[in-house]
N, C-alpha and C positions, 0 to 999 in steps of 0.2 A: 661438112667436115666438124671432128668434135672440136672444140678453141682448146688449142692448147697454153700453157702460161707455165713459169718458174717463180721461186721465189728462195731465196737465198736465209736460210732459217742455221744462226749459230747456235752448234747444239754442243755444251760441254768440250767446247776446244781444248786442246793440250796447254797446260802454261809451260811459254816458253821465254828464259833471259834476256832481258837487254844486251846487245852483244856490239861490234865495232864492227863496220861497212864490209857486209856481204860476211862474216865471219861470225857463226853462232851455234850451236847444238839444237838442231833439228832435233833431239827426241829428248829432252833434257827431264821432260812431264814423268819418261818411265826409266827403267835399268838400263837397258841398253840397245840399239839399234834392232839388234835381232830379237830381243823379246817382243818388238812394236810390231814385227812382222812374222810372227809363230799365230796371230792368232787372226782371226776374221773383223772382230771389233775392234782391236788396238789399229791395226789396218786402214781402219775407214776411218777413226780416228784420227787416224795422221791426214786423210786424205781431209778432212772437217779442218783439220788443224790451216791448211794451204786456202780455204774458205773464208778461212778470219780474218783476213789480212781484207780483204773487199774493202775498197775506201767508200767513203759518202762524206755529202757535203753539209751537214752538221755532225760535229765527231760528237759533239755530247748525247746524242742516241746511245752512245756507248760508254763514253769516257768523260763525265761531268770533271770540270775542270774552271772554276768561276777567280783564277789566279787573274789570268793575267787574258781571258776572255777567250783564246785562242779555240777552243772546244767548242763556246755558245754561238761563235760568227758563223754562220753562213757567208761560203766564195760570194756567193750577189752581192751583199757589203763590201767587198773591192771592185766591185763594177760601178758603172750607173744605175742599175735600179736602185741599188739600198744603201742603207747606212748602219753600222752598227753603233752603240750610243755610247758602247767603253772608250772613249777617246783614247788609252793605253796600249789597246790590244794590238796582238800582234798584227792581225788582218790591215790597221789602221796606217801598217811598215809601207803597202801597197800605195796606198792613198796620200800619201804625205811627203812622201818621196828620199825613205831614209830606208826603205829597202835594200839591200845588199849581202852578200856572198855573207855577212857575220850576223846581222839584223833578216833572218830567214823567216819567210812564212811559207807554211804548207810544203814543206820539204818534200814529202814524201816517201824518205829514204828506209823505212820502214817495208817497202812492199818489196824491197831486196831479200829481206827477211823470208819473205812470201815466195820470191823467185826461189830462192835458197832449198826452203823446205820442198819446193813442187819439184827443183831437180834430181833432190836427193830422194822422195816418192817417187820419183820416176824409174828410176836406177833399182830402188828397192824390189817394186813390184814386179819387174819381170822375174827374179826369180823366188816370189812367193807361192808356197806349194802346200795346201790346203788337204792332200787325196787323205791322210789319212783321218782324217772327218768322213770318208765316206758315207759311212753309214749313219751319220747326224742328219737328221730330219730335215737340219737348214742351209745341208749342204752344196744344193741343186739352187739352193735359193740365193748363197754367195757367190757360186761361179756366176750365175744373169748377174751380178750388179759388179763383180770384178770384170769384167769381159769393158766397161765405162768406165772404169775407175781412172786410166791412166789418160785418157782423152779427156774428160774433166779435168784433171790436173795440166792438161796443155792449154788449155781453154782460157783457165785462170792464171798462168804464167803468161800467157800471149797477153790477158786485158793487163794487168800488172807492167809490164811492157809499156804497152801503150799507154797507161798512166804516166810513168815517166817520160816518155818521148814528149805528150803535149806542154809536157813540162818543160822540160829540158833540151828539145831538141833533138839530139847526137847524145847516146847515152851509154853507158857499160851495159850489156847484156851478155851474163853471163848463162848460159844453156846447158854447163853441167856444175858439179859441186865444185868449189873452188879451194884449196890448201889457204890459209891466210896470204903465204906470199903471192901467191898467182890475184888473189881478191884486191891484195895492194898495188898490184901493177898493171891490171887488166887496164886496157883503152879503149875508148869512146867510140861505138857504132855509129853510123852515117845515119841520120834521120831515116832517109829512104828503104836503107837495108834493113833498119829496124821493123817496118811497116811489110815488107817484104816479105820477112818472115812470118811476124805475125800472117800477113795473109794466106802463107804455106802450110802454118799451122792451122788453121780455120781452116782451109779446104780437106786437109788431112783426117780432121775431128769430123767431118762434116759426111763425107762420105763412106762408100760402106756401111752405112746405120753405127756406125760408131759412136753415135751420141743417140739417144730415143727422142720423136716429139715431146714427149711430153711422160713420166715416171707412173703415170695414174695405171698401166698394165702390170708395172715391174713390183718386183719384190715391195712389202710395206707401203706401195702409192705413194714415197715420198714425193712432195713439191719442192726438194731445196737444194735442186741439183742443176748442174749446167746443160743444157740442152739443144739440140742440132740449131735452135731457132735463134739461141744464145751466140753462140757460134757465128752466123752466119750477120746477124746485128754485130757483132766486133768487128769482123772483117769491116761490114759496110760503112761503118763510123771511120776506121783504121783508112780505108781506102779517101773518104771525104776528105777529110783531113789531111791527106798528102796530095791531096788535088786543089784545096784554099790557097790565097791566094801567100800568106805565108810560108809556105813550102813550095807552091809553085808560081815562082813569079814569073814566070814565062810565061803564064796560061797553058802548058800543055794540053790541048780536049784528048790527048788519050787518056791522063787523069781521070778526066769528068767521065770520060766513057766507061771505066774501069769502076767507078764509084755509080754510076748509075745503073748498069747489069747488075752489081751488088746489091743496091735495091732494089733492082726488080725483080734481083730473085726471091726476097721475101715476097713482095707482095704477090708473086706471080705461086709461091709454095701455099696461099690461101690456110698459113699458120694463122695468122691473127687479123683481128678487126678493130675499125675504132668502134672505141664503148661512149655514148654522151652520158652516161654515169658518172663518168672522171670527171667531166666540168661541173658539175654539181656542188659549190663550196660544201654542203652540209658531207659530201663525202669526201671533202679533202684530206682526211690521214685516216679511213672508215676502210679497218684490217678487212673486212668483211666483202667487201665491195670492191677493194683492190683482189682482194686474194682470186675471185670469180669473177672479174675481169677478160674479156677477153684481147684487149688492145695489152694488156700487160708482158712484157718478155723476162722482163729480171727486176725485184727488188731486193734490197736486205731486209731480213725483220730482225726489230731489238724488242727489247723485253716491256715490257708494260711499266711504266712509270708517268708521273705529272710534272717534269722537267720541262721540255720543253714547252709546256702552258704557261709555266713557273715564269719564264724568261721573255716569253712572246705575246702572254698577255697582257691587254693595258693595263697599269697600275692596278687599278679601283677593284679590278676583279679577282684579284689573288688575294684576299682578305689580310692584308699583310703579311703572307709569306712572303714575299719580296721584299724586302727592306736592307737600307746600310747601305752598304759599297757593292749591293745587288744590283741597284735599282735599274743602274744603265745599262745594262746585260740583257740588250732588248734589240732584233734584227727590224726594220724598219724601212719599208719600201719606201721611195723616191718620188717627185714629181716629176721628174724624167721618166720614169714608166707609169705612172698614172695617164701622162701625156700619150704613152703608145697606144692606150685601149680606145679602139674607135668607140662611136654610138652603136647600140645596136642595128641600125640600121645602113651601118659599113659608112659611116662618117666619120674623119679625122676630127680629136677635142684636143684643143691645146689651151695653157694657160699663159696670156699674153703678159710684158711688162705695163703696167698705165694702163691695161687695157682689159684682163679678165677674160674669164673662158670665151674662148670663139671654137664656132661651126658651122660648117654650111649645113647640117640637116636640121631643118626647118622644125622638126619637132625637141628638137632640143630647147632646155631651160636654165639659163646661166643661173637660175637661182634656184636649183636641186642640180647639178652638174653631173653627179654621179648615181640620179638616175638613166636608166635604159640603155645602157653602155653594154658592151661585149660581153657574156654571162662569164666568161673567163676571169672579167674582173673582178669579180665579187669570188672567184675563188681563192684572191691572190691579197686582193686589200680591205683594209676595213676604213673607210672614211666615214668624216663627221654627216653625221644622219641615220647611218647604216646600225641596223638593229643588229645586235650581237647576243647570244644565248650562252654564252660563258658563265661561268660563277652563278650570280645572282641573276645575269642576262639585264637588258637597257639597251637603250639609244647612245652610241658613241658623237660624245660632243669634244668634238678639237676646237673648235671656235675661242677664240681670248674670253675667260671668264666660265667656261666650259667643265664638265665633268672631268674630261680625260684631259685638261690642257693643264700643263704646268709650266713655267718660265723655264725651268732648266732640264737637263735631263735626270741631274742629278735628283731630282726632287720626281721626276717621272712623266716628265714631258715627253713627247714624240719630236725631234727636231726636223722632220720634215711634214708633220700633220696628221699621218697616217702612221696604222698598224697592220702588221703582218698577219693574214688569213692562212694563206698555202701554210700545209701541213697542222695546222691545228686544231685538236680535239674536240670540240667546246661542251663536250659531255661532260670534258674536266671540269671537277669541281672542289674549291679549296673552304671550302664552308669548315669551320671548325668542328671535329671530329667526323668527318662524311665525306674526305680527301678521297677523290677516286683517280686511279691509277689506270689508262687504255695501252694495248701493245701500237708499237710505231715503227712506220716501213721508211725507208728511202726507195725512192725508186728511180732507178739504174739505168732503165731502157723500157721504151714502149713503142707502141706501132708508130703512133705521130710524127715520128722522129725517122723512122724509114721513110715514110712521106715527103717529108719535107727536103729530105736527103737527095731524093728521089728528083723532088721538082729545082732544086739549088743545081742539082748535076745535069741535068739536062737543059738547064737554059742556057749554061754555063757551054755545055758541047755545042748547041745548035743556036744557039742565039734567037733564040725563038720561042715565044714562052707557048704557042700552039703546036708545035714540032714532038711526032714520036717517032721519030726513027724506025729504030728496029723493035721496038716495042708497041705495045696498046693504049697506052698511056702519056698525055701531054704533062708538061709540067706542070700550067696554069690549072688543069682539071685534078693534079693530086693534091696543090696545094686545096684547092677547092674544095675536097672532099675533108680535108681537117677542120676547113672554116664550116662547113656544113653541119658537121659533128659537133662542132660548138654553138650551133644557135647563129649561125652568121650568113650574110648572105655572099653568095660567092662576087670574088673581083671581077670585072667585066675585061674584054682582049685590051693590051695595052702594049708598049714598045719591051724590050728586053730587059731596059734600064729600068724602067718604072715596076716592071713584074720585080728585079733585084733587091730594088728598094722595099717593096709591098712583103716580098717573101722575108727578109732580113727582119721586117718590124713581127710577121705570123709567128717566126722563131722565138720572137722576145715572150712577146703576149702568151703561147702554147706552154712554153715551157718559162715562165716567170716563178721563179726561187724554186729551180729543179736543177740547179748548178747548171746553166748553160750557156748564159752571156756574158761570163766571163770568160770562159773560150773561145767563144764565137768572137766576140771583142780583135781575138790576136789571131785567131785563124784568117777573118776580112782583112783586118792590121787598118782596122779605122780608131785607134785608143788615140789619135791627138786629136778627132775630132768631137768624142764620145766622150772621153773619162776628165776633163777639166772643171769641170760644171757640176756640181750637186745640188739639186732645187728641193725646195718644199712649197706648199704653202699655208699663208698666213689667213687665217679669217676671222673676221670682226662682224659682231653681229648684233644691229641697234633695233630690236622690237624684232620683227618678223622677216627684216630684210639682213640679207647675206653679203660683205664684198671680200674678195677672194683678191690676193696679193701673191703673187708667183716672188718666192724669196732664194733670194740666193743663200743656201744655207752654208755649203762649204766648196772654196777655191779647191782643186787636187792639182798635187803634182804628176807631171805624163813627161817619159823618155822612154824613144821607139825599144832600148835595149828591156823593157817591160816585156815585150811579145814573148820570150822566154823567162826560164826562171834564172839566178844564179846559180851557179854550184854552188855549193856550201864551201866555207873556206874550209872548215876541222875535217872535211871531206878530202878534199885538195892536198891537205897536210898530210894524209894518211899516204894519197897515191896522187902523184904529181903527173904523172899521166892523164888528171881528169881536167885540161885543159878549160879554163873559162870561158863561158857565153859572151860574144863580143856586146861592149858595151862598160860591161861589170868588172 
């Protein structure tokens, strides 16, 4: 079957004013709402505006803000996978215990504007009439596109509800355009009911060819729109969260069955396949590779710039373009994450206190601990001794006294001993007079997630990694598809508890810095074990010999209330029916 995929391209969205909770003018870019829906192009632009709220894990792709670092910090730096260099950034609220209903982080409250825009669009599109243009040569193309518009808006609205629900649990869930009074008195909908709504919406949009598998054969061959495949993916993701321990404390197996079925439906559809090209570090943010990948279900396409590289290259490769107070605004992978990557032969590797590197792999060399690791390690991490082609190119030297070693973050040092490679386009140059920019993308969903969702659901459903149940694939076989695609050996037969441990590690390394770990820690309820210590490495060189020390960089604060976000106090002042989450 021909490969299907989708990208989200934001093309000239309407300008919308900042507004109060759930209350804004969704047509402020034009004279009146009636004018918007008189013409096909402005109608389509109104739908594009609904798309424009699609969140991503690195907001500086679209809005650069170096005042407090909020837009430059990746959410993985609010997990044990990383650290953000700027100590005053809002992402640090999550790490240092100052997170609260007043000191908010990543509220995503602007998604309510996207939801209102979708609700308004769904009302107006019902009455759209372009029959006066029947003689226009584009009329038939317009009608063909219009049939998908309401279903695209419904999936987008459902996705925004999901993003809010995984932050807050129970949420206000307006499905109609509200007046100001209604918006400020609406009550919260229970999490399970939100998930049920999302599933029903996705089912409605999946059925009866309401959405295409691809827009290749549609007018203009657009690839920037919601497909049936993404509707299936959203349903699968929502059901996985509903089945996970945070929202399924009794371990109800029916929830795992529903999650397994939704993932199996995607597998069985034949729409997507795994792609080894996405594992290659050189294609970490290569637009063409991602565009043509049979694994990609949805990603958000952003404008061409060099900001991500400016703030995530090792400092000496930026040719002095990142300086002064901007120097610390960098995302750094942790030793915690590095320890999650096995050797290429499938053996665990850890850096131990007062011991150094430890691995049972007979081919492991403690003097070259970053050699012969899981290929996904090189997609994610820049470590001492690795070659880097960005800027003028060179060998990374993070040992004390090396070219990339500085004693403080403010001077350009890495607090963990590592730099980020994921999403970095190493073709970017900061050479004076020859600065280059490239289009950046943010991965929203790819097929590997379906396979790991299926594996997790099946092992929790049957308590047996080998069980196939009503399907043609076991949990272990699904997980091993992902490993094989990455160039890693299969995991052998094991107990259910051991399999779950291996599976959770697979989630971590497969999706490192793709905005999964922060959420997985919460849905698995493992924060108390994982979020208290952040480690780095200290490397001392003596001649040709290196000594590696595990370094406790930061002791972090964790409280179980952090499994869900606090409702922002400013929103509770407007609407007293927004009850606060437990512990906040």
